[in-house]
C-alpha positions as CSV (number, residue, x, y, z in Angstrom):
1,X,76.7,125.3,99.3
2,X,78.0,121.7,98.9
3,X,81.6,120.8,97.9
4,X,80.7,119.8,94.3
5,X,78.7,123.0,93.7
6,X,81.7,125.0,95.1
7,X,84.0,123.3,92.6
8,X,81.6,124.0,89.7
9,X,81.6,127.7,90.6
10,X,85.4,128.0,90.8
11,X,86.7,128.0,87.2
12,X,90.3,128.5,88.2
13,X,90.4,125.9,91.0
14,X,93.0,123.8,89.0
15,X,95.0,126.7,87.7
16,X,98.7,125.8,87.4
17,X,98.0,122.0,87.7
18,X,98.9,119.4,85.1
19,X,96.4,116.5,84.5
20,X,97.1,113.3,82.6
21,X,93.9,111.7,81.3
22,X,94.0,108.3,79.6
23,X,91.3,106.8,77.4
24,X,90.5,110.0,75.5
25,X,89.8,108.4,72.2
26,X,86.3,109.1,70.8
27,X,84.0,112.1,70.8
28,X,81.0,111.8,73.0
29,X,82.7,109.6,75.6
30,X,83.6,110.0,79.2
31,X,87.3,110.7,78.6
32,X,86.6,113.8,76.5
33,X,84.1,115.1,79.0
34,X,86.6,114.7,81.8
35,X,89.5,116.3,79.9
36,X,87.3,119.2,78.9
37,X,86.1,119.9,82.5
38,X,89.6,119.7,83.9
39,X,90.8,122.2,81.3
40,X,87.9,124.5,82.0
41,X,88.9,124.5,85.7
42,X,92.4,125.6,84.7
43,X,94.5,122.4,84.3
44,X,96.9,121.9,81.5
45,X,96.5,118.4,79.9
46,X,98.2,115.4,78.5
47,X,95.7,113.1,77.0
48,X,96.3,109.5,75.8
49,X,94.7,107.0,73.5
50,X,96.0,104.0,71.5
51,X,95.4,105.6,68.1
52,X,97.4,108.7,66.9
53,X,94.5,110.0,64.8
54,X,92.0,109.7,67.6
55,X,94.1,111.4,70.3
56,X,95.1,114.2,67.9
57,X,91.4,114.8,67.0
58,X,90.4,115.0,70.6
59,X,93.4,117.3,71.3
60,X,92.2,119.6,68.5
61,X,88.7,119.8,69.9
62,X,90.1,120.6,73.4
63,X,92.5,123.3,72.0
64,X,89.5,124.9,70.2
65,X,87.9,125.2,73.6
66,X,91.0,127.0,74.9
67,X,92.8,124.1,76.5
68,X,96.6,123.6,76.6
69,X,97.0,119.9,75.7
70,X,99.7,117.4,74.7
71,X,98.4,114.4,72.8
72,X,100.2,111.1,73.3
73,X,99.4,107.9,71.4
74,X,100.4,104.8,73.5
75,X,99.2,101.3,74.3
76,X,99.2,101.5,78.1
77,X,99.3,97.7,78.6
78,X,102.9,97.9,77.5
79,X,105.3,99.1,80.2
80,X,107.6,101.2,78.0
81,X,104.7,103.0,76.5
82,X,103.0,103.7,79.9
83,X,106.3,105.1,81.1
84,X,106.6,107.2,77.9
85,X,103.2,108.9,78.6
86,X,104.5,110.1,81.9
87,X,107.9,111.0,80.5
88,X,106.4,113.1,77.7
89,X,104.1,114.9,80.2
90,X,107.1,115.8,82.3
91,X,109.0,116.9,79.3
92,X,106.2,119.2,78.3
93,X,105.2,120.6,81.8
94,X,107.9,119.5,84.3
95,X,105.2,118.3,86.7
96,X,102.2,116.0,87.2
97,X,99.5,116.8,89.6
98,X,96.5,114.7,88.5
99,X,96.2,111.3,86.9
100,X,92.9,110.0,85.6
101,X,93.0,106.3,84.6
102,X,90.1,106.0,82.2
103,X,91.7,103.6,79.7
104,X,89.9,100.3,79.2
105,X,86.2,99.4,79.1
106,X,84.0,96.4,78.6
107,X,84.8,94.6,75.3
108,X,83.9,90.9,75.9
109,X,80.4,89.7,76.9
110,X,79.9,86.0,77.1
111,X,79.6,83.2,79.6
112,X,82.6,82.7,81.9
113,X,83.3,79.2,80.6
114,X,83.7,80.6,77.1
115,X,86.5,83.0,78.0
116,X,89.8,81.9,76.6
117,X,93.0,82.7,78.4
118,X,93.7,85.4,75.8
119,X,90.2,86.9,76.4
120,X,90.9,87.0,80.1
121,X,94.3,88.6,79.8
122,X,93.1,91.2,77.3
123,X,90.2,92.4,79.4
124,X,92.2,92.5,82.7
125,X,95.2,94.1,81.0
126,X,93.2,96.9,79.3
127,X,91.3,97.8,82.5
128,X,93.6,96.9,85.4
129,X,97.2,96.5,84.2
130,X,97.1,99.8,82.4
131,X,96.0,101.6,85.5
132,X,98.7,100.0,87.5
133,X,101.5,100.8,85.0
134,X,100.6,104.4,84.6
135,X,100.0,104.9,88.3
136,X,103.3,103.3,89.1
137,X,105.1,105.6,86.6
138,X,103.4,108.8,87.9
139,X,103.4,108.1,91.7
140,X,107.1,108.8,92.4
141,X,106.9,112.2,90.8
142,X,103.8,113.1,92.8
143,X,105.4,111.8,96.0
144,X,108.6,113.8,95.4
145,X,106.5,116.9,95.0
146,X,104.6,116.1,98.1
147,X,101.1,116.2,96.5
148,X,99.0,114.7,93.8
149,X,95.7,113.0,93.0
150,X,95.2,109.8,91.2
151,X,91.6,109.0,90.1
152,X,90.8,105.5,88.9
153,X,87.6,104.1,87.4
154,X,85.8,101.3,89.1
155,X,82.2,100.3,88.5
156,X,79.0,100.7,90.5
157,X,76.8,97.8,91.5
158,X,77.2,94.1,91.8
159,X,79.0,91.8,89.3
160,X,76.9,90.8,86.3
161,X,76.8,87.6,84.4
162,X,78.8,87.2,81.1
163,X,81.4,89.8,82.2
164,X,83.8,87.7,84.3
165,X,87.0,89.4,83.3
166,X,85.6,92.9,83.4
167,X,84.1,92.2,86.8
168,X,87.4,91.0,88.2
169,X,89.3,93.8,86.6
170,X,87.1,96.4,88.3
171,X,87.3,94.7,91.6
172,X,91.0,94.8,91.2
173,X,90.8,98.6,90.5
174,X,89.2,99.1,94.0
175,X,92.1,97.1,95.6
176,X,94.6,99.0,93.5
177,X,93.1,102.3,94.6
178,X,93.1,101.5,98.3
179,X,96.7,100.1,98.2
180,X,98.1,103.2,96.4
181,X,96.1,105.4,98.8
182,X,97.7,103.7,101.8
183,X,101.2,104.0,100.3
184,X,100.6,107.6,99.4
185,X,99.4,108.9,102.8
186,X,102.8,110.1,104.1
187,X,103.7,111.5,100.7
188,X,100.6,113.6,100.3
189,X,99.3,111.6,97.3
190,X,95.6,111.0,97.3
191,X,94.1,108.1,95.4
192,X,90.4,107.5,94.8
193,X,88.1,106.0,92.3
194,X,84.9,107.0,90.6
195,X,82.4,104.2,90.0
196,X,79.8,105.0,87.3
197,X,76.6,103.1,86.5
198,X,75.3,103.2,83.0
199,X,76.6,106.3,81.3
200,X,75.1,108.5,78.6
201,X,78.0,108.1,76.1
202,X,77.0,108.4,72.5
203,X,77.9,104.8,71.8
204,X,75.9,103.5,74.8
205,X,72.8,105.5,73.8
206,X,73.1,104.4,70.2
207,X,73.5,100.7,71.1
208,X,70.9,100.5,73.9
209,X,68.3,103.2,72.9
210,X,67.1,103.8,76.5
211,X,63.6,105.0,77.2
212,X,64.4,106.6,80.6
213,X,67.7,108.5,80.6
214,X,67.1,109.7,84.1
215,X,68.4,106.4,85.4
216,X,71.7,106.9,83.6
217,X,74.7,108.8,84.8
218,X,75.6,111.8,82.8
219,X,79.1,112.3,81.4
220,X,79.2,115.8,82.9
221,X,78.3,114.5,86.3
222,X,81.2,112.0,86.1
223,X,83.5,114.8,85.0
224,X,82.4,117.0,88.0
225,X,83.2,114.1,90.3
226,X,86.7,113.8,88.8
227,X,87.3,117.5,89.2
228,X,86.1,117.4,92.8
229,X,88.6,114.5,93.5
230,X,91.4,116.3,91.7
231,X,90.8,119.6,93.5
232,X,91.7,121.0,97.0
233,X,88.0,120.6,97.8
234,X,88.6,116.9,98.4
235,X,91.8,117.3,100.4
236,X,90.6,115.0,103.2
237,X,89.4,112.2,100.9
238,X,91.6,109.2,99.9
239,X,91.2,105.5,99.4
240,X,87.5,106.0,98.6
241,X,85.3,104.7,95.7
242,X,82.6,107.3,94.9
243,X,79.6,106.0,92.9
244,X,78.1,108.2,90.2
245,X,74.9,106.4,89.1
246,X,72.4,108.9,88.2
247,X,69.0,107.7,89.4
248,X,69.8,104.1,88.6
249,X,70.9,103.1,92.1
């Protein structure tokens, strides 16, 4: 039995743990799949999105499935709001064991020379700055407890044209992951990243209408990778970027 299968067959493997998941905004997206799987394995949740209505709707769906969840609306590119997410989690649960930095995404697609400074800053901030600010806020609490797992989201494959800011942000995520992993070794804080390829989110499928879904990564597969990295099954893994690409390698 491999490690991921072992995690799948242990529904209580995260019992007593508290997980913060950012970027849980829309149904049919990766964030909701990740939050649902973490809760199914026993974790209590704090979820975050920019919009109050969206995060409350996702929280209601998770609660209907039996999850214990605190919804927090925050713009994580703003330092006080990133700190507030961690503060509200601690207020609710008195601990943080797992942080999943999913906030961000590709929003700008055009030639590099057409990117304004505002475009550049917006894309880097939503993908890279947000992960830094929330990780920085959570890290001391994990270090004090002597354990914790931070899971970032990079991207699989080589850089593509017309995505200069997103490409650079995701390269930065890999550097952020390895830096925090080095600084977390002595404190027992593990830091890794998941790097998906094309993902079968409802919005991606609607926009791209793929003919061969086998080449796409499934949301549930990504969620399983996150659970694995959050769980004791990955105790010896830190500073790594794990690709989840379906058959689209």
